Structure formats: C-alpha cells, structure tokens
C-alpha positions in Angstrom: 0.1 0.2 0.0 3.1 2.4 1.0 4.4 1.9 -2.0 1.8 2.0 -4.5 0.9 6.1 -2.4 4.7 6.9 -3.5 4.7 5.8 -6.7 1.3 7.9 -7.4 3.5 11.2 -5.6 6.5 10.1 -7.5 4.2 9.8 -10.8 2.4 12.9 -10.3 5.6 15.2 -8.9 7.0 14.0 -11.9 4.4 14.7 -14.8 4.0 18.3 -12.7 7.3 19.5 -13.2 7.3 18.2 -16.6 4.2 20.8 -17.8 5.9 22.9 -15.7 8.6 23.1 -17.6 6.4 22.6 -21.2 4.1 25.6 -20.2 4.1 28.5 -21.7 4.6 30.7 -18.5 1.9 33.2 -20.1 4.2 36.5 -22.1 2.6 39.7 -23.2 2.0 40.4 -26.4 3.9 43.0 -27.3 1.0 45.0 -29.3 -0.3 44.8 -25.7 -2.8 47.6 -25.3 -3.9 48.8 -21.6 -7.9 48.2 -20.4 -9.7 51.3 -21.8 -11.0 51.5 -17.9 -7.3 51.2 -17.1 -6.0 53.3 -19.9 -8.8 56.3 -18.1 -7.7 55.1 -14.9 -4.2 56.4 -15.9 -5.5 59.3 -17.2 -7.8 60.5 -14.4 -4.8 60.5 -11.8 -2.4 62.0 -14.2 -0.3 59.1 -14.6 1.2 58.0 -17.9 0.6 54.4 -19.0 3.4 52.3 -17.9 6.2 51.1 -20.3 8.5 47.6 -20.4 12.2 49.9 -19.4 13.8 47.2 -22.0 11.2 46.4 -24.6 9.4 49.9 -24.8 6.1 47.8 -24.3 2.9 48.1 -22.4 3.7 46.6 -18.9 0.6 45.5 -17.3 0.3 45.6 -14.1 2.7 42.3 -11.7 4.2 42.3 -15.0 8.4 42.0 -15.5 10.6 41.2 -17.2 12.3 38.0 -17.4 16.0 38.5 -18.7 15.9 34.3 -19.6 13.1 34.5 -21.9 13.3 38.0 -23.2 10.4 39.1 -22.5 7.6 40.6 -20.5 5.2 37.5 -17.9 2.7 38.3 -16.5 1.3 37.9 -12.8 5.1 36.5 -12.7 6.3 35.1 -10.2 10.6 34.1 -10.0 12.6 32.4 -12.5 12.9 28.8 -11.2 15.9 27.1 -12.2 14.2 23.2 -11.1 12.2 23.4 -14.1 14.1 25.9 -15.9 11.3 28.1 -16.9 9.7 31.0 -15.5 7.0 31.3 -13.3 3.8 33.3 -14.4 0.2 33.1 -15.0 0.2 29.8 -17.2 2.1 27.5 -15.2 1.6 29.0 -11.8 -0.5 26.0 -10.8 1.5 23.9 -12.4 4.5 25.1 -10.5 2.8 24.7 -6.7 1.2 21.3 -7.7 4.8 20.3 -8.5 6.1 22.1 -4.9 2.9 19.9 -3.2 3.6 16.5 -4.5 6.9 16.9 -3.3 6.7 18.3 0.4 
C-alpha cells in the first residue's frame, strides 16, 4: 500500500514538473494595449501608462521582464532554476502542484 502511494506521488510530481517546464508562463504580447478602463484610470490620475524599460511595450500590473526568456511575463513570480522556466500566470498552478507533491 505504501509503495503504491509513493509511486503515485512520484508520478504526479514528475508529471507536474514536466508540465511546468514545457508550459508557456504567459507572455505579454508585443502589441498589447491597456484596457480602456485602465487607460482612463491612468489618465484621471495624471500618470503615464507604464512601459517596459527594456522593450518599450505596455507593461500590465504585476508583469515583469524575465531576462532568461527576454519578454514580459504576466503575473510573474520568479524564474525557477529547478524547472528552467519562469513561473507566471500560465504555469503557476502546475508549479504549486509540483511543490505539493514533492513536500
């Protein structure tokens, strides 16, 4: 019984690790524009629309530039060397599952 449980967790950890490595973390498109409501809010506050210093494109809230991927990632958490990928909106759930299965 214990061996079956161990093998199940080993398989699930390996599968979620592989999926985290191969899933796109969620890049901001180069031609992205702010939503009309967000643009109006910046205008009302008298602030400039945020632009990425490296690419010069629109930078949504919580998006950050990842040097390894050379692009902005939506809801970027960090670049993880364990999975050799950035953890963002597209693979955050898979990364958390990987951590859960290995804990």
